[in-house]
Structures are given as C-alpha cells and as structure tokens.
C-alpha positions in Angstrom: 0.1 -0.1 -0.1 1.5 3.6 -1.0 2.2 6.1 1.5 0.3 9.3 1.3 3.1 11.5 2.8 6.5 11.0 3.5 9.1 12.5 5.7 13.1 12.2 5.9 14.2 9.5 8.3 15.8 11.8 10.5 12.2 13.3 11.6 10.7 10.0 12.1 11.5 9.6 15.9 10.1 13.3 16.6 7.2 12.3 14.9 6.7 9.1 16.7 7.3 10.9 20.2 4.8 13.8 19.5 7.6 16.4 19.3 7.1 17.2 15.6 3.6 18.1 15.0 3.8 20.5 11.8 5.6 20.0 8.4 5.8 22.7 5.8 5.5 21.8 2.2 5.1 23.0 -1.1 1.9 23.7 -3.1 2.0 20.1 -4.6 1.2 18.7 -1.1 -1.1 21.4 0.0 -4.2 19.2 -1.1 -4.6 17.6 2.1 -7.9 18.2 4.2 -8.4 18.8 7.9 -9.5 15.2 9.3 -7.6 13.4 6.4 -5.7 10.3 7.6 -2.4 10.1 6.1 -0.3 6.8 5.6 2.9 7.8 6.5 6.5 6.7 5.3 10.2 7.5 5.3 11.4 9.4 2.3 14.6 7.2 1.7 12.9 3.7 1.6 9.0 4.7 1.5 8.6 2.2 4.6 5.4 2.8 6.4 5.9 4.0 10.3 2.7 5.6 11.4 -0.7 7.2 10.5 -1.1 11.1 10.8 -4.6 12.9 10.9 -4.2 16.2 9.3 -5.4 19.2 11.7 -5.1 22.2 9.4 -3.3 23.5 6.2 -2.3 27.1 6.5 -0.5 29.2 3.9 2.7 31.0 5.0 5.8 32.8 3.5 9.3 31.7 4.6 9.6 35.3 6.2 6.5 34.4 8.3 7.8 31.4 10.0 8.5 32.1 13.6 9.3 30.5 16.7 6.0 28.6 17.3 6.5 27.0 13.8 10.2 26.0 15.0 9.0 24.6 18.2 6.2 22.6 16.4 9.3 21.1 14.1 11.3 20.4 17.1 14.1 22.8 16.1 15.2 26.2 16.1 14.1 29.0 14.0 17.3 29.3 12.0 17.5 25.8 11.8 13.9 25.5 10.3 14.6 28.3 7.6 18.1 26.6 6.8 16.2 23.1 6.1 13.1 24.9 4.4 15.8 26.8 1.9 17.5 23.6 1.0 14.4 21.5 0.5 12.6 24.3 -1.4 15.4 26.6 -2.7 14.3 30.0 -3.7 10.5 29.2 -3.1 8.5 31.6 -0.6 5.0 30.4 -0.9 4.8 27.2 1.7 1.9 25.7 3.5 1.8 24.4 7.3 0.4 21.2 7.6 -0.5 20.6 11.3 -1.1 17.1 12.1 -1.3 14.4 15.2 -0.3 10.8 15.1 -3.3 8.6 15.6 -1.4 5.1 15.1 
C-alpha cells in the first residue's frame, strides 16, 4: 500500500514521540484536508511508520515562519529556515500542515 506522505528518516523519531507536529510543504502537497488520515512513510525507503491525522493546512511565507513553527518542528527558527531553504530553494509560498499521530 503506498504512503500518502513521506518524511526524511531523521524526523521519524520526533513524529512518533509527538515532538514534531507540523510539516512545511510546497503547493504540490497542499491538497490535504483537515480530518484526512495519512499513511506516513520514510522518504528514503518509503517504509510505513505511522498514521497521521491532518488538523489544518495554512499558507505561510518563508519570512512568516516564527518561533512557534520552529517549536512545532522541534528545531530552532534558524535551523527551520535553513532546512526549508535546502528542500525548497528559492520558494517563498509554503503551507504548514499541522497533524497528530493517531497510530
């Protein structure tokens, strides 16, 4: 069964422990809807590791990212901005997908 969303393996532990409760994605992954349950896997090998429920999807620009976003990602604001600029170089229009682990 294919996964609905994937995360880099380095985020798996934080997601499973409830320390990472959002993900910031580009427009290609902005189609999720509140209440939707997502089969979640690792990006590197597509291995399933949990099911997440989408709470909300909120548009955001790189400059609008703040300490609360960083806390929800379980990293510093500088670290968050660095990761986002590496994954989405030159992209400013992003989406915050808030989620909770349900299994």
